[in-house]
N, C-alpha and C positions, 0 to 999 in steps of 0.2 A: 457674452463673448466679446473679446476685443479684436478689432480689425486694425492691422498695421500694414499700410501699403496694400498689396494684393494678397497678403497672407493673413489668414485668420487663425488665431490661437484657439485650439480646441478647449472645450470645457474640461475641467479636471474630472478624473474618474470618480464616480460616486463611491463613497466610503463603504456603503453596504455591499456593493459588488466586490470590492476588494476583500471585504470581511468574509463574504461567502466563499471566495476562492481560498482564502487563508484557512477557513474553517474546514473545508473538505480535505485539504492537505493534512491538517492536524487530525481529522477524524480517521483518515486512513492510517496515519502513523500510530494512533492510539489502538486501533483494532489489530494492526500487525503486531504491536507490542504485547497485547493481551494474548493473542494467538500464540506468539512465541513462548511466553511464559507457560501457557497451558500445554503446549506440545513437549516442552522440556520436562514436564512432570510425568509424561507417559513412560519413559524408560525407567524412571524411579519406581513407579508402581509395578512395572513388570519385574524389576529386580527384586523388590520385596516379595512378590509372589514366588519367584524362582528360588528365593532363600527359604521358603517353607511356610510363609504366612498366606494361606489360601484365601483369606478375605480380601487381600490386595488385588485379586483378579476382578472383583466387583469394582474396586477403585479404578482399575485400568479400563474396564468397560465404561464406567461413568465418564472417565477422562476422555475416552474415545468419542463419546457422544458430545461432550463439551467442545473438543477440538474440531470435530466435524461441523458443529453448529457455528463456531467462530469462523471457520472457512467460508461458510455461506454468507455470514455478515461481512467478512472481508471482501468477498466477491461483489456484494452490493456497494460497498464503499469504493471499490476500484471502478465500478461502473460510473459512480458519481464523479470521481476524479477524471475519468475519460470524457464524460459529457461536459463538465464545467471547465476543466483545465486543458482539454484536448491532449491528454497523455494516455496512450493506449498500453504502454508497456506494463504498468502495474496490473491492469486487467488480464493481459496475456499471461503474465507470470502467476497471478493468483489462480487463473483458470487451470493452468497446468498443475499447480500445487493441489487444488481442490480435487482434480481428477485423480492424482496419485493418492491423496488421503482417502478418497472413496474406495479405490481398489484395495488399499491397505486395510480399511475398515472391514470390508467384506472378506478379505483373506483371513483376518483375525477371527471373525465370526465363524468361518468355516474350519478354522484350525490349520490353515495352510501356512505354517510357520516358515517354511522355506521361502515364501514370498513376503510374508508379513514383516519379518525382522529386517531384511535388507531394504525393503521399501520404507520402513519406519526410519531407518538411518538416513535414507535419501530425502525424505520429506522434512526431517529436522534440519538437515544441512541446507536444503532449498529455502526453507523459511528463515533460517539464520541469515542467509545471503540476501533475501528480500528485505529483511529487517534492516540490515546495514545499508542497502540501496535506498530505502525510503527515508532513512535518517541522515544519510550522507549528503544528499543533494536536494535542493528545493524542487518540488514538482511543478511549481509555476514557472512559466517561461519569462525571461527578463523582457521588460518593455523596451522598444526601440529608443535609443538615446539615453538609456539608463534611468529614466524617470517615468513613473506611471502617469498616464494621461497625456503625454506629450506626443502629438502626432505630426506636427510640421516643424520645420526648423525656423528659428527666428531670422529676420532679414539680415541682420548684421553677420550672422554665422554663414549665411549663404554667400554673402559678398566675400568673406574671408576664405571660403572654400574655393571660390572661382578666381581668386587673385593669384 
C-alpha cells in the first residue's frame, strides 16, 4: 500500500472477490431465464391437452415438477445473491413466486381449476416481471467514487473540494 501524506490508498479489490460477486449475479440470471422458459411451456402443454391430446396432461405434470424444482433452485440462488451482494429483493420476490407456484401445483393436483388457471397466469406474469428486473439492472451496488476498491479520496481531490 502507498501512503501519501496522511491518507493511505487502499489495496485494490481482489479479482476473485469481484469474480464471485459477478458469478452469483449471472447465476441468478441464468436460473431465472431457465425458469421463465420452463414456465412458458406449461400453458402450451395445457392447451395441447385441452385440444384433445390426453398424453399432454403427462407433459404438463412433468413440466409442473420441473418448474417447481427450478423455483427451489432459484430460491437458493436468490439467497446467495442476498448473502454475497446484500440484495434482498430477489429473495423476497422469488419467495413469493415459489409460494404461488406451490399453491398452484397442489391446486392442479387436486383438480381445482378455478384456482389453478388464474394462479398460473399470475405466476407467469410475475416470473416475466422478475426476469426483466434481474436483466435490466445490475444486482451489484456501485462502488463509492465509481471505481472498485477505492475507499479514500486522493489528497489533491480533497484540496479541490475544500477550495
